[in-house]
N, C-alpha and C positions, 0 to 999 in steps of 0.2 A: 519477748525472747525472739531473737532473729531466726528467720527460716533458712538462713544460709547454711548450706552443707558443703564444706570445702571439698574440692575435687582436685587432687594433685595430679591425677592421670587423665589422659584423654579417654573419652567414651565414643563408641561408634554409633551412628544412626543411619538408617536407610531413608533416603529422600523419596517421598511419595511422587506419584505421577502429577500431583497438584503442586509439587515444589515445596513440600512441608516436611519438617521433622518434629517429632514429639519429644518434649523435654519437661519433666515434672508436671505432667498433666495438661500442658499447653502445646499448641502448634505454632512453630516459627517458620517463616519463609526462608528459602534458600534460592540463589539465582537459578533461573530456568535451566541453565546448561548442566546442572547437577541432578536433574530429575532422573530418578531410577538408580542413582549411584549412592555409594556409601561416603559419608563424611565423618570427620571427627569433631567432637565438641569438648569444650573446657568451660567450667563454670567458675565465676568468682562471685563476690557478694552482690555486685550490681548488674553484671552482664553475662550473657551466654555467647561464647566465642566459637565460631564455626571455622573449621579448617578442612583442607583437602586431606586425602590419605597421606600425602607427602608433607603434611603439616604446614602448608602454605595458608596464610590467613585469608578467609573468604569474606566474612562479615561478622559483626558483633551486634546482638540485640540486647536492649535493656531487659532485664528479667521482669516478668509479670508475676506478682506474688499471688494472684488469684489462680483459679484452676478452670479448665474448660474454655480458655480463651484462644483466639487466633491472632497472632501478631504478624502483620504483613508489612513488608517494605515494597512499595509499588515498583521501584526500579528493578526488582528481581523478576518481574514478568514482562519487561520490555525487551523483546527479541531484536537483535540487530538485523537490519535489512540485508537480504542476500544479494541485492543489487542496489547501488546507490541511486539517489534522486538524479544526480548528474548523468549517470549512465542511461537512465530512463529518458531524460531530456534529449540526450544525443540520439537515441533511437527515434524519437519523435521528429527531430530535425532531419533525419534521413528521409522522412515522409514529406514534411513541410518545412523547408529551410528558412523559416523566419521566426525570430524571437517573440513576435506578437502573440503566438499561440500560447506561450507560457504566461505572458502578462494577462491574457484573457482568462486562462484557467485559474491562476492564482487569485484574481479578483473575485471569481465566483465560487471557488472551492478551496478555501484556506485549509480546512481540515482534511479534505479528501483529494488533495492535489495529486498525490501519487497514484491513487486508484484511477483517476481520470486519465493520467498518462498511460497506465497499463492498459486501460480499455481501448484507447486509440491505437496503441501499438498492436494489440490483438486483432484489430480490424485488417491488418496487413495480410492475414491468412485468408480473408474472404473477398477483398476488393483490390483491384489494381492500384498502383501508386497514383496514377493521374486522377482516378476517381476520388481517392481519399484527399488529394490536394484540393480538388475542386470543392469537395464537401466541407473541408476545414475552412477554406477561404470564404465560402458562403456563410457558414456559421459565425465566423468572426465579423463579417460585414454587418450582420444583423444582431450582433452582441448577444448571441445565445449559444456560444461555444460550450459543448460538453460532449462526452463520449456518446451519450444517447442520441443527441441531435446529429452528430457526425454520422452515426450509424444509419439513422433515418434518411438523411440526405443522400448518403452513398448508395443506399438501397434503391432509392428513387432514380438516381442518375444512372445506375447500372441497368435497371429494368425498364427505363423509359424508351420511347421510340427515338430513333436517331435525330429527328428534327428538334426534339426537346433538349437533348444533350448539347452542351457547348462543344464546339469543334476543337478537337485536340490537335494543336499545331505541330507537335513534335512527337516522334516515336519514343517509346519508353526507354529504349537503349540510348537515346540522345539527351535524356533529361536528368541523368544522375547528378544530384547536388545542384541542379539548375532549376529555378522556379519556372512554372508554366505561366505564360501571360495570355489571357484571353478575356473577352468581355463576359461578365457575369450578369445574368438576368436577375434583377432585384425582386426577390420574393421572400416573404418572411418565413421563419422556420415552421410556423403553424401550417403553412401551405403544404409543406412536405409531409408533415404528420397526417394531415387530412388525406392526402393522396395515398399514403400507405394504408390508412384505414379503408379507403374505398377499394384499393386493390385486394385487400384481404377479404372484404365482403363479396367482391365479384368472384373470387376463387372459391 
């Protein structure tokens, strides 16, 4: 005997904070934007159809005839980015106006590329632009570009004595969107990491 129970009318359900609604003993996912809101559902023999309160179709799940199950559609939990990857890249270009920074990060961090961009952008609050440019350029040269390495190098460059820092040839007001050109002392990233450790031990 079929377990189908015809429903000619809509029923209301409250979406939980986990993005689920309970229907006939099972939990079904709803897109994250409906968390905490009410939706309408309509059942047929094969599916559970979910609608907004304005009766706009949201999603349809195949019915699970067992009980106590959780039926999840992964896309319901993928939140759209509040800022696009292109916008993040533009903010990084404002610091270091060369596309090589993106090629280096994408090669090393395919899954965490956006997080690396955000980390580098966040360093603007702590370091001058010329220091960050110098740090990024050094990290790229030694093929170890990452947010963490840029932070280490920038810290060393800012806290080192003047004779260790490369001479800045232009004032910050004169370098907007113009790359700084100066000789870079060739030292591996491990050098800066060790310097940072030594400084912390001395303090």
